[in-house]
Backbone as a chain_set.jsonl record, in Angstrom:
{"seq": "MSWDRSINDYLEELGSPSPAPGGGASSALAAAIGAAQLQMVVELTLQNSRYQQVWPQMEEHTSHLQVLRKRFLELADEDAQGYQAVAAALKLPRNTPELAEKRAAVLEANLYAATRAPLAIMELAAQALFLCQKIAAEGTSMAASDVTVAAALLRAAIDGAAATTLANTCWMQDRSLAQRINRQLDQLRRQGDDEARNAMDLAEKGLRRD", "coords": {"N": [[174.18, 125.669, 45.363], [176.576, 127.264, 43.222], [175.691, 129.631, 40.79], [177.333, 131.033, 39.214], [179.26, 129.718, 37.873], [180.489, 127.91, 34.948], [178.291, 126.61, 32.385], [179.116, 124.145, 31.538], [180.463, 123.098, 33.76], [178.314, 122.727, 35.473], [176.876, 120.803, 34.021], [178.668, 118.682, 34.092], [178.595, 118.058, 36.81], [175.904, 117.408, 37.031], [175.814, 115.141, 35.437], [177.195, 113.322, 36.938], [177.554, 110.581, 39.379], [176.415, 111.599, 41.669], [173.376, 112.219, 43.368], [172.252, 114.723, 43.545], [172.794, 117.863, 42.034], [169.566, 117.119, 40.573], [166.701, 115.938, 38.81], [164.769, 117.892, 39.532], [166.258, 120.259, 39.837], [167.236, 120.479, 37.237], [164.84, 120.906, 35.898], [164.105, 123.39, 36.92], [166.204, 124.918, 35.922], [165.734, 124.673, 33.171], [163.358, 126.105, 33.056], [164.295, 128.645, 33.795], [165.945, 129.213, 31.618], [164.008, 129.211, 29.615], [162.483, 131.435, 30.431], [164.396, 133.436, 30.084], [164.768, 133.265, 27.33], [162.301, 134.119, 26.476], [162.371, 136.688, 27.464], [164.229, 137.807, 25.766], [162.728, 138.116, 23.436], [160.968, 140.069, 24.29], [162.759, 142.215, 24.731], [163.697, 142.646, 22.121], [161.339, 143.502, 20.972], [161.004, 145.896, 22.327], [162.952, 147.373, 21.137], [162.041, 147.917, 18.674], [160.463, 150.26, 16.84], [158.046, 150.009, 15.58], [156.426, 148.665, 17.28], [155.717, 150.324, 19.29], [153.379, 150.961, 20.617], [152.926, 148.896, 22.377], [154.968, 148.968, 24.16], [154.818, 149.805, 26.955], [153.53, 147.554, 28.148], [155.411, 145.594, 27.503], [157.623, 146.409, 28.972], [156.722, 145.906, 31.537], [156.52, 143.142, 31.347], [159.232, 142.384, 31.024], [160.345, 143.06, 33.482], [158.956, 141.323, 35.159], [159.794, 138.864, 34.134], [162.521, 138.906, 34.728], [162.466, 138.681, 37.499], [161.317, 136.138, 37.698], [163.303, 134.53, 36.471], [165.435, 134.718, 38.314], [164.203, 133.597, 40.558], [163.683, 130.975, 39.693], [166.274, 129.867, 39.613], [166.91, 129.981, 42.312], [165.044, 128.152, 43.236], [166.016, 125.838, 42.098], [168.217, 125.311, 43.725], [166.863, 125.006, 46.156], [165.355, 122.733, 45.637], [167.38, 120.792, 45.418], [168.328, 120.86, 48.037], [166.062, 119.949, 49.351], [165.936, 117.295, 48.46], [168.319, 116.319, 49.563], [167.704, 116.427, 52.267], [165.718, 114.466, 52.445], [167.24, 112.237, 51.702], [169.008, 112.167, 53.854], [167.243, 111.557, 55.931], [166.516, 108.979, 55.235], [168.746, 107.583, 55.965], [168.719, 107.483, 58.678], [168.871, 105.734, 61.819], [167.01, 102.689, 62.493], [166.718, 100.554, 64.161], [165.384, 99.995, 66.455], [162.041, 99.998, 67.814], [161.363, 102.594, 68.654], [163.283, 104.225, 67.421], [162.704, 103.623, 64.772], [160.143, 104.675, 64.546], [160.676, 107.384, 64.957], [162.344, 107.887, 62.762], [160.529, 107.421, 60.653], [158.735, 109.526, 61.045], [160.351, 111.786, 60.632], [161.148, 111.33, 58.004], [158.683, 111.447, 56.671], [157.964, 114.134, 57.082], [160.047, 115.385, 55.721], [159.713, 114.434, 53.126], [157.308, 115.667, 52.448], [158.108, 118.366, 52.64], [159.909, 118.395, 50.554], [158.323, 118.509, 48.326], [157.678, 121.103, 47.913], [159.424, 122.878, 46.476], [159.485, 121.806, 43.729], [156.734, 122.046, 43.128], [156.438, 124.803, 43.278], [158.077, 125.524, 41.162], [156.513, 124.563, 39.055], [154.215, 126.194, 39.315], [155.25, 128.787, 38.855], [156.339, 128.455, 36.31], [154.013, 128.089, 34.891], [152.953, 130.646, 35.156], [154.856, 132.04, 33.63], [154.319, 130.893, 31.162], [151.819, 131.922, 30.67], [152.521, 134.59, 30.25], [153.93, 134.089, 27.945], [151.929, 133.626, 26.036], [150.787, 136.193, 25.84], [152.988, 137.673, 24.95], [153.509, 136.387, 22.584], [151.294, 137.189, 21.153], [151.53, 139.977, 21.114], [154.19, 140.738, 20.765], [157.237, 141.201, 18.777], [157.063, 139.839, 15.533], [159.268, 138.844, 14.352], [160.647, 137.285, 16.087], [159.218, 135.012, 16.551], [159.755, 132.264, 16.525], [161.382, 132.031, 18.727], [159.66, 132.453, 20.836], [158.232, 130.085, 20.695], [160.255, 128.245, 21.362], [160.755, 129.079, 23.998], [158.268, 128.488, 25.183], [158.243, 125.704, 24.883], [160.396, 124.935, 26.529], [159.512, 125.83, 29.015], [157.213, 124.306, 29.349], [158.413, 121.788, 29.436], [159.778, 122.1, 31.82], [157.659, 122.115, 33.619], [156.672, 119.496, 33.305], [158.913, 118.021, 34.153], [159.218, 118.923, 36.805], [156.832, 118.013, 37.802], [157.217, 115.229, 37.758], [159.266, 115.076, 39.635], [157.931, 115.909, 41.926], [156.068, 113.807, 42.202], [157.821, 111.754, 42.766], [158.288, 112.148, 45.389], [155.732, 112.239, 46.663], [154.846, 109.651, 46.259], [155.96, 108.081, 48.214], [154.961, 108.993, 50.573], [153.327, 108.509, 53.667], [150.944, 109.591, 54.524], [148.371, 109.385, 52.748], [146.167, 110.859, 52.011], [147.044, 113.51, 52.072], [149.074, 113.283, 50.16], [147.565, 112.692, 47.873], [146.142, 115.048, 47.628], [148.173, 116.854, 46.989], [148.969, 115.712, 44.585], [146.695, 116.174, 43.035], [146.783, 118.93, 42.821], [149.128, 119.127, 41.38], [148.343, 117.836, 38.979], [146.467, 119.65, 38.016], [148.05, 121.936, 37.57], [149.694, 120.927, 35.605], [147.919, 120.437, 33.481], [147.104, 123.058, 33.033], [149.552, 124.199, 32.248], [150.058, 122.734, 29.881], [147.929, 123.589, 28.247], [148.408, 126.36, 28.081], [150.962, 126.429, 26.95], [150.487, 125.24, 24.457], [148.696, 127.087, 23.342], [150.338, 129.373, 23.231], [152.341, 128.492, 21.469], [150.814, 128.026, 19.149], [149.959, 130.615, 18.55], [152.441, 131.863, 18.137], [153.538, 130.439, 16.003], [151.826, 130.876, 13.986], [152.339, 132.864, 12.06], [154.559, 131.811, 10.904], [154.14, 129.674, 9.278], [153.853, 128.717, 5.942], [152.148, 127.192, 4.469]], "CA": [[175.214, 125.618, 44.352], [176.854, 128.568, 42.639], [175.266, 129.766, 39.405], [178.308, 131.868, 38.524], [180.185, 128.852, 37.142], [180.111, 127.658, 33.563], [177.261, 125.596, 32.172], [179.792, 122.858, 31.416], [180.694, 122.608, 35.118], [177.03, 122.227, 35.98], [176.537, 119.566, 33.322], [179.541, 117.631, 34.612], [178.05, 117.653, 38.114], [174.613, 116.764, 36.792], [176.045, 113.823, 34.866], [177.952, 112.482, 37.863], [176.698, 109.685, 40.165], [175.768, 112.319, 42.763], [171.952, 112.352, 43.065], [171.852, 116.132, 43.514], [171.49, 118.225, 41.485], [168.876, 116.094, 39.803], [165.634, 116.331, 37.896], [164.115, 119.136, 39.931], [167.153, 121.364, 39.497], [167.24, 120.596, 35.782], [163.559, 121.506, 35.508], [164.177, 124.816, 37.25], [167.13, 125.537, 34.974], [165.014, 124.768, 31.897], [162.412, 127.214, 33.188], [165.063, 129.89, 33.777], [166.354, 129.438, 30.227], [162.791, 129.582, 28.891], [162.146, 132.816, 30.778], [165.391, 134.295, 29.436], [164.462, 133.255, 25.89], [161.122, 134.962, 26.311], [162.795, 138.06, 27.719], [164.878, 138.267, 24.552], [161.665, 138.562, 22.532], [160.492, 141.34, 24.837], [163.769, 143.249, 24.492], [163.67, 142.937, 20.692], [160.127, 144.285, 20.731], [161.246, 147.231, 22.865], [163.87, 148.073, 20.235], [161.388, 148.082, 17.38], [159.513, 151.376, 16.969], [156.736, 149.613, 15.049], [155.648, 148.088, 18.387], [155.767, 151.321, 20.354], [152.121, 150.982, 21.364], [152.921, 147.856, 23.419], [156.166, 149.084, 24.994], [154.534, 149.76, 28.409], [153.293, 146.162, 28.557], [156.658, 144.856, 27.382], [158.476, 146.778, 30.103], [156.209, 145.134, 32.678], [156.881, 141.736, 31.131], [160.661, 142.145, 31.244], [160.571, 143.101, 34.927], [158.411, 140.082, 35.703], [160.643, 137.749, 33.708], [163.77, 138.97, 35.483], [162.161, 138.114, 38.818], [161.117, 134.699, 37.519], [164.602, 133.892, 36.21], [166.157, 134.627, 39.585], [163.505, 132.663, 41.455], [163.879, 129.607, 39.205], [167.592, 129.397, 40.051], [166.796, 129.734, 43.751], [164.281, 126.91, 43.414], [166.914, 124.732, 41.771], [168.962, 125.03, 44.952], [165.93, 124.516, 47.17], [165.01, 121.352, 45.308], [168.516, 119.947, 45.791], [168.338, 120.785, 49.497], [164.951, 119.083, 49.75], [166.331, 115.906, 48.235], [169.35, 115.964, 50.535], [167.043, 116.19, 53.55], [165.079, 113.146, 52.345], [168.313, 111.242, 51.721], [169.52, 112.093, 55.223], [166.239, 110.855, 56.742], [166.574, 107.549, 54.897], [169.917, 106.987, 56.611], [168.547, 107.462, 60.133], [168.753, 104.364, 62.345], [165.652, 102.208, 62.74], [166.902, 99.22, 64.713], [164.45, 99.792, 67.576], [160.731, 100.579, 67.464], [161.374, 104.042, 68.887], [164.07, 104.857, 66.357], [161.968, 103.45, 63.524], [159.031, 105.634, 64.563], [161.253, 108.714, 64.767], [162.788, 107.965, 61.37], [159.354, 107.525, 59.795], [158.171, 110.873, 61.185], [161.265, 112.729, 59.981], [161.073, 111.077, 56.565], [157.399, 111.957, 56.183], [158.043, 115.597, 57.062], [160.984, 115.807, 54.682], [159.09, 114.162, 51.83], [156.343, 116.74, 52.208], [158.864, 119.594, 52.386], [160.584, 118.279, 49.257], [157.385, 118.781, 47.231], [157.41, 122.545, 47.792], [160.19, 123.507, 45.395], [158.985, 121.463, 42.389], [155.408, 122.634, 42.906], [156.653, 126.225, 43.0], [158.585, 125.593, 39.784], [155.365, 124.385, 38.175], [153.357, 127.374, 39.4], [155.903, 129.927, 38.207], [156.44, 128.16, 34.881], [152.685, 128.364, 34.336], [152.891, 132.105, 35.036], [155.684, 132.425, 32.487], [153.62, 130.473, 29.948], [150.759, 132.915, 30.45], [153.207, 135.703, 29.599], [154.281, 133.613, 26.609], [150.796, 133.871, 25.156], [150.656, 137.634, 25.636], [154.115, 138.135, 24.154], [153.304, 135.834, 21.238], [150.25, 137.976, 20.497], [151.842, 141.403, 21.052], [155.599, 141.011, 20.516], [157.72, 141.198, 17.402], [156.888, 138.583, 14.804], [160.579, 138.393, 13.906], [161.174, 136.34, 17.077], [158.145, 134.058, 16.844], [160.322, 130.94, 16.816], [161.932, 132.069, 20.078], [158.517, 132.26, 21.739], [157.956, 128.648, 20.685], [161.309, 127.599, 22.153], [160.496, 129.404, 25.403], [157.102, 127.72, 25.628], [158.633, 124.293, 24.978], [161.243, 124.777, 27.708], [158.693, 126.021, 30.218], [156.361, 123.116, 29.486], [159.293, 120.707, 29.886], [160.037, 122.339, 33.241], [156.474, 121.677, 34.357], [156.642, 118.032, 33.291], [160.002, 117.53, 34.999], [158.907, 119.216, 38.204], [155.74, 117.111, 38.177], [157.811, 113.928, 38.062], [160.005, 115.226, 40.896], [156.931, 115.929, 42.999], [155.531, 112.452, 42.35], [158.852, 110.911, 43.378], [158.159, 112.333, 46.84], [154.403, 111.879, 47.174], [154.583, 108.208, 46.182], [156.464, 107.447, 49.43], [154.336, 109.583, 51.755], [152.371, 107.638, 54.35], [149.673, 110.302, 54.56], [147.921, 109.295, 51.368], [145.224, 111.942, 51.751], [147.863, 114.674, 51.744], [149.745, 112.998, 48.893], [146.589, 112.807, 46.79], [145.833, 116.467, 47.467], [149.302, 117.43, 46.257], [148.921, 115.191, 43.213], [145.622, 116.866, 42.316], [147.326, 120.25, 42.496], [150.099, 118.867, 40.316], [147.619, 117.54, 37.739], [145.85, 120.896, 37.56], [149.114, 122.782, 37.036], [150.179, 120.321, 34.357], [146.918, 120.716, 32.449], [147.196, 124.481, 32.745], [150.775, 124.412, 31.488], [149.879, 122.171, 28.538], [147.027, 124.457, 27.487], [149.042, 127.651, 27.823], [152.067, 126.214, 26.016], [149.923, 125.001, 23.134], [148.155, 128.362, 22.852], [151.463, 130.249, 22.898], [152.975, 127.971, 20.269], [149.92, 128.252, 18.017], [150.028, 132.038, 18.226], [153.77, 132.198, 17.641], [153.843, 129.775, 14.741], [150.805, 131.216, 12.989], [152.939, 133.623, 10.977], [155.729, 131.119, 10.376], [153.728, 128.646, 8.323], [153.511, 129.213, 4.605], [151.516, 126.057, 3.789]], "C": [[175.408, 127.019, 43.775], [176.423, 128.584, 41.184], [176.177, 130.711, 38.632], [179.295, 131.03, 37.707], [179.672, 128.591, 35.734], [179.029, 126.585, 33.48], [177.9, 124.218, 32.061], [180.072, 122.254, 32.793], [179.415, 122.02, 35.704], [176.67, 120.902, 35.327], [177.403, 118.4, 33.782], [179.013, 117.132, 35.959], [176.728, 116.916, 37.947], [174.799, 115.34, 36.278], [176.827, 112.88, 35.749], [177.008, 111.56, 38.633], [176.001, 110.371, 41.337], [174.299, 112.553, 42.436], [171.454, 113.793, 43.041], [173.023, 116.96, 42.979], [170.9, 117.115, 40.615], [167.782, 116.696, 38.951], [164.949, 117.626, 38.252], [164.944, 120.346, 39.574], [167.203, 121.567, 37.993], [165.956, 121.237, 35.276], [163.568, 123.004, 35.768], [165.096, 125.552, 36.287], [166.475, 125.687, 33.601], [164.031, 125.937, 31.926], [163.131, 128.557, 33.149], [165.512, 130.227, 32.361], [165.146, 129.857, 29.391], [162.386, 131.023, 29.169], [163.11, 133.794, 30.125], [165.137, 134.383, 27.935], [163.281, 134.178, 25.601], [161.477, 136.431, 26.525], [163.506, 138.641, 26.497], [163.853, 138.805, 23.557], [161.13, 139.918, 22.98], [161.474, 142.465, 24.514], [163.834, 143.619, 23.006], [162.456, 143.784, 20.33], [160.315, 145.72, 21.2], [162.193, 148.046, 21.986], [163.231, 148.395, 18.886], [160.278, 149.129, 17.505], [158.138, 151.033, 16.413], [155.82, 149.072, 16.149], [155.554, 149.049, 19.567], [154.508, 151.311, 21.217], [152.079, 149.935, 22.477], [154.16, 147.935, 24.317], [155.856, 149.081, 26.497], [154.292, 148.342, 28.92], [154.588, 145.355, 28.525], [157.613, 145.176, 28.536], [158.031, 146.062, 31.376], [156.614, 143.666, 32.553], [158.357, 141.492, 31.452], [161.001, 142.179, 32.722], [160.109, 141.8, 35.583], [159.315, 138.896, 35.358], [161.987, 137.747, 34.428], [163.598, 138.375, 36.874], [162.015, 136.595, 38.72], [162.433, 133.976, 37.296], [165.373, 133.686, 37.51], [165.522, 133.583, 40.498], [163.671, 131.219, 40.994], [165.233, 129.051, 39.663], [167.615, 129.15, 41.556], [166.077, 128.417, 44.009], [165.095, 125.687, 43.032], [167.711, 124.327, 42.999], [168.05, 124.449, 46.031], [165.511, 123.075, 46.905], [166.135, 120.402, 45.707], [168.581, 119.786, 47.309], [167.22, 119.879, 50.009], [165.293, 117.622, 49.568], [167.355, 115.459, 49.269], [168.752, 115.692, 51.908], [166.344, 114.828, 53.557], [166.135, 112.052, 52.423], [168.88, 111.062, 53.122], [168.546, 111.339, 56.125], [166.265, 109.357, 56.478], [167.733, 106.835, 55.59], [169.802, 106.937, 58.131], [168.384, 106.02, 60.627], [167.3, 103.985, 62.617], [165.693, 100.812, 63.367], [166.127, 98.983, 66.01], [163.111, 100.399, 67.176], [160.699, 102.101, 67.614], [162.119, 104.777, 67.782], [163.352, 104.76, 65.006], [160.811, 104.442, 63.428], [159.537, 107.051, 64.32], [161.696, 108.907, 63.314], [161.606, 108.16, 60.436], [158.757, 108.932, 59.848], [159.04, 111.914, 60.479], [161.19, 112.577, 58.465], [159.789, 111.638, 55.984], [157.427, 113.48, 56.062], [158.942, 116.088, 55.93], [160.458, 115.53, 53.276], [158.091, 115.255, 51.476], [157.066, 118.042, 51.872], [159.499, 119.575, 50.998], [159.633, 118.474, 48.077], [157.229, 120.282, 46.972], [158.139, 123.177, 46.625], [159.669, 123.102, 44.013], [157.587, 121.999, 42.103], [155.525, 124.124, 42.595], [157.201, 126.432, 41.593], [157.417, 125.487, 38.801], [154.48, 125.63, 38.149], [153.962, 128.557, 38.65], [156.085, 129.694, 36.708], [155.096, 128.397, 34.193], [152.473, 129.868, 34.189], [153.661, 132.583, 33.81], [155.014, 132.037, 31.173], [152.44, 131.391, 29.638], [151.34, 134.152, 29.776], [153.571, 135.348, 28.159], [153.157, 133.908, 25.622], [150.662, 135.348, 24.824], [151.765, 138.155, 24.726], [154.023, 137.606, 22.728], [152.305, 136.679, 20.457], [150.688, 139.416, 20.237], [153.268, 141.709, 20.592], [155.97, 140.94, 19.052], [157.574, 139.828, 16.748], [158.223, 138.018, 14.329], [161.188, 137.364, 14.859], [160.127, 135.305, 17.462], [158.692, 132.68, 17.207], [160.89, 130.887, 18.233], [160.833, 131.938, 21.13], [158.186, 130.775, 21.835], [158.989, 127.89, 21.51], [161.085, 127.846, 23.642], [159.345, 128.58, 25.957], [157.446, 126.245, 25.805], [159.475, 124.041, 26.226], [160.432, 124.896, 28.993], [157.756, 124.845, 30.433], [157.197, 121.92, 29.949], [159.61, 120.859, 31.368], [158.87, 121.874, 34.096], [156.423, 120.155, 34.425], [157.717, 117.441, 34.206], [159.73, 117.748, 36.472], [157.753, 118.348, 38.703], [156.287, 115.74, 38.561], [158.583, 113.973, 39.384], [159.056, 115.236, 42.08], [156.394, 114.524, 43.26], [156.538, 111.504, 43.004], [158.835, 111.04, 44.895], [156.799, 111.872, 47.361], [154.164, 110.37, 47.158], [155.037, 107.48, 47.441], [155.824, 108.003, 50.7], [153.311, 108.622, 52.358], [150.986, 108.276, 54.45], [149.143, 110.378, 53.131], [146.909, 110.396, 51.026], [145.973, 113.212, 51.348], [148.544, 114.472, 50.394], [148.79, 113.166, 47.72], [146.204, 114.257, 46.545], [146.939, 117.179, 46.679], [149.272, 116.987, 44.801], [147.816, 115.847, 42.392], [146.063, 118.272, 41.911], [148.305, 120.151, 41.333], [149.388, 118.655, 38.974], [146.994, 118.809, 37.154], [146.891, 121.818, 36.926], [149.633, 122.234, 35.706], [149.204, 120.578, 33.219], [146.971, 122.182, 32.031], [148.423, 124.788, 31.883], [150.661, 123.907, 30.058], [149.022, 123.096, 27.669], [147.719, 125.767, 27.113], [150.203, 127.514, 26.847], [151.538, 126.02, 24.598], [149.385, 126.291, 22.528], [149.278, 129.3, 22.417], [152.139, 129.796, 21.608], [152.115, 128.217, 19.029], [149.967, 129.708, 17.58], [151.357, 132.385, 17.566], [154.015, 131.648, 16.244], [152.854, 130.125, 13.623], [151.41, 131.931, 11.789], [154.144, 132.945, 10.349], [155.383, 130.1, 9.311], [153.319, 129.274, 7.003], [152.856, 128.109, 3.78], [150.397, 126.54, 2.872]], "O": [[174.506, 127.854, 43.836], [176.744, 127.669, 40.425], [175.841, 131.142, 37.529], [180.08, 131.579, 36.934], [178.567, 128.997, 35.375], [178.875, 125.764, 34.384], [177.289, 123.223, 32.451], [179.936, 121.045, 32.98], [179.427, 120.967, 36.34], [176.211, 119.98, 36.001], [176.935, 117.264, 33.856], [178.987, 115.928, 36.214], [176.464, 115.928, 38.632], [174.039, 114.44, 36.635], [177.098, 111.747, 35.353], [175.791, 111.729, 38.558], [175.094, 109.795, 41.938], [173.985, 113.033, 41.347], [170.349, 114.056, 42.567], [174.151, 116.771, 43.434], [171.61, 116.306, 40.019], [167.907, 117.808, 38.438], [164.579, 118.391, 37.362], [164.422, 121.342, 39.072], [167.213, 122.704, 37.521], [165.983, 122.024, 34.33], [163.099, 123.791, 34.945], [164.805, 126.677, 35.881], [166.642, 126.713, 32.942], [163.89, 126.667, 30.945], [162.637, 129.505, 32.539], [165.467, 131.386, 31.949], [165.248, 130.755, 28.555], [161.994, 131.749, 28.257], [162.7, 134.858, 29.662], [165.274, 135.451, 27.339], [163.271, 134.914, 24.615], [160.945, 137.311, 25.848], [163.397, 139.837, 26.226], [164.084, 139.827, 22.911], [160.873, 140.8, 22.161], [161.068, 143.542, 24.076], [164.009, 144.791, 22.673], [162.538, 144.674, 19.484], [159.843, 146.655, 20.554], [162.23, 149.273, 22.083], [163.835, 149.077, 18.058], [159.279, 148.908, 18.19], [157.158, 151.702, 16.743], [154.601, 149.022, 15.985], [155.336, 148.63, 20.704], [154.564, 151.618, 22.408], [151.293, 150.061, 23.416], [154.373, 147.054, 25.15], [156.564, 148.417, 27.254], [154.782, 147.966, 29.985], [154.836, 144.533, 29.407], [158.328, 144.295, 29.014], [158.86, 145.659, 32.192], [157.002, 143.033, 33.535], [158.692, 140.492, 32.088], [161.851, 141.415, 33.178], [160.789, 141.251, 36.45], [159.566, 138.032, 36.199], [162.532, 136.679, 34.706], [164.468, 137.657, 37.367], [162.53, 135.859, 39.562], [162.657, 132.913, 37.875], [165.898, 132.602, 37.766], [166.218, 132.788, 41.13], [163.788, 130.322, 41.829], [165.321, 127.888, 40.058], [168.265, 128.216, 42.024], [166.46, 127.657, 44.899], [164.886, 124.607, 43.587], [167.863, 123.139, 43.283], [168.427, 123.511, 46.732], [165.334, 122.291, 47.838], [165.883, 119.335, 46.267], [168.857, 118.694, 47.807], [167.402, 119.137, 50.974], [164.978, 116.796, 50.425], [167.27, 114.348, 49.792], [169.236, 114.824, 52.635], [166.377, 114.119, 54.562], [165.953, 111.056, 53.123], [169.195, 109.945, 53.533], [168.969, 110.569, 56.987], [166.061, 108.558, 57.391], [167.697, 105.618, 55.776], [170.688, 106.408, 58.802], [167.818, 105.184, 59.923], [166.469, 104.838, 62.928], [164.806, 99.992, 63.129], [166.203, 97.903, 66.594], [163.064, 101.24, 66.278], [160.09, 102.803, 66.808], [161.663, 105.801, 67.274], [163.389, 105.692, 64.203], [160.535, 104.983, 62.357], [158.925, 107.825, 63.583], [161.453, 109.954, 62.714], [161.672, 108.98, 59.52], [158.327, 109.468, 58.826], [158.527, 112.813, 59.812], [161.172, 113.566, 57.733], [159.807, 112.243, 54.912], [156.972, 114.042, 55.066], [158.638, 117.079, 55.266], [160.721, 116.294, 52.347], [158.04, 115.713, 50.334], [156.687, 118.742, 50.933], [159.614, 120.613, 50.346], [160.088, 118.593, 46.94], [156.707, 120.684, 45.932], [157.543, 123.935, 45.86], [159.429, 123.982, 43.186], [157.283, 122.366, 40.968], [154.799, 124.646, 41.749], [156.839, 127.391, 40.912], [157.348, 126.24, 37.83], [154.047, 126.066, 37.083], [153.27, 129.245, 37.9], [155.994, 130.636, 35.921], [155.049, 128.853, 33.051], [151.88, 130.319, 33.208], [153.181, 133.423, 33.048], [155.123, 132.76, 30.183], [152.106, 131.608, 28.473], [150.743, 134.702, 28.851], [153.524, 136.196, 27.268], [153.401, 134.379, 24.511], [150.45, 135.716, 23.668], [151.519, 138.975, 23.842], [154.408, 138.288, 21.779], [152.448, 136.865, 19.249], [150.266, 140.018, 19.25], [153.537, 142.8, 20.089], [155.134, 140.656, 18.195], [157.916, 138.8, 17.333], [158.305, 136.85, 13.948], [162.127, 136.655, 14.496], [160.148, 134.78, 18.575], [158.158, 132.008, 18.09], [160.883, 129.833, 18.869], [161.061, 131.37, 22.198], [157.894, 130.265, 22.916], [158.636, 126.991, 22.273], [161.209, 126.928, 24.452], [159.429, 128.04, 27.06], [156.998, 125.608, 26.759], [159.282, 123.035, 26.908], [160.647, 124.145, 29.944], [157.527, 124.431, 31.57], [156.736, 121.126, 30.769], [159.7, 119.867, 32.092], [159.067, 121.306, 35.17], [156.161, 119.588, 35.486], [157.464, 116.485, 34.939], [159.978, 116.867, 37.295], [157.701, 117.99, 39.88], [155.875, 115.158, 39.564], [158.553, 113.016, 40.158], [159.343, 114.641, 43.119], [156.28, 114.104, 44.411], [156.155, 110.569, 43.708], [159.308, 110.153, 45.605], [156.722, 111.191, 48.385], [153.372, 109.861, 47.95], [154.559, 106.38, 47.72], [156.12, 107.526, 51.795], [152.528, 108.002, 51.639], [149.975, 107.574, 54.459], [149.436, 111.324, 52.4], [146.813, 110.812, 49.871], [145.586, 113.9, 50.403], [148.585, 115.391, 49.576], [149.164, 113.722, 46.687], [145.967, 114.66, 45.406], [146.661, 118.005, 45.81], [149.518, 117.783, 43.894], [147.977, 116.056, 41.19], [145.762, 118.743, 40.815], [148.305, 120.984, 40.426], [149.785, 119.226, 37.959], [146.998, 119.008, 35.939], [146.647, 122.408, 35.874], [149.967, 122.995, 34.798], [149.622, 120.903, 32.108], [146.895, 122.51, 30.847], [148.34, 125.54, 30.912], [151.112, 124.571, 29.125], [149.346, 123.353, 26.51], [147.629, 126.226, 25.975], [150.409, 128.388, 26.005], [152.087, 126.577, 23.647], [149.59, 126.56, 21.345], [149.189, 129.944, 21.372], [152.47, 130.618, 20.754], [152.638, 128.577, 17.975], [150.01, 130.004, 16.386], [151.4, 133.105, 16.569], [154.625, 132.309, 15.404], [153.027, 129.722, 12.472], [151.051, 131.653, 10.645], [154.694, 133.444, 9.368], [156.243, 129.705, 8.525], [152.545, 130.231, 6.957], [152.982, 128.079, 2.556], [149.746, 125.729, 2.213]]}, "num_chains": 1, "name": "protein.A"}
C-alpha cells in the first residue's frame, strides 16, 4: 500500500470489509507513530542547550528512530501480504486427497511465513521501548508526556502484533513450531511490558505534584 496518501484514506480502507490491511498493519502503524513521537522528544532535546552534554547520544537516537519508522511501515505492508497469502491458500481446491494434501502444505507454509512480520514488529517495538527509557532519563523534561505517549503506542503495537501472530500459530499443524513461536512472542511481550512501564515511570516522575 502507498504511505503517501492521507491518514483518512487509510482509515477508510481499514474500516472497510476488506480483511487487509488489518490488525498487523495497524500495530505497525502505531509503532511508527510511537517512534515518531519519541523522535520529537529527541529533536526538542537537541534544540535545548541545557542538554548539550547528551546531544551525541540524541543524534544516535534520532538516526535509529528514523530507520525504525521506515521499517515499521514496510512491515505493515509485509503483514498485509502475509495475510493475503494465507487467504489465497484457504481458497485452494481440496476435493481430492492429493489436492487436500497440497493445500494443507501450502497453508502451513503460509501460516508460518505470516508470523514473520508481526514478530518483527514486536522485536523492533521492544527496541524502540528501550530507547524510550534512555530518552526519558536523558531527554528534555518539557516533553515527558510525549515519552509516555510513545511508550503507550509502542506497547500497544506489541500487543496487537502478538494477537496477529497468535491468529496464525493457532491454525498451524506443526504444534511444536507453533509453541516455539508462541514462547518467543510471550518473551517479547513481557519485555515490552517491562520497558514500557519503566519508560512511563521515568517520564512521569517529574509530572506528578502529589
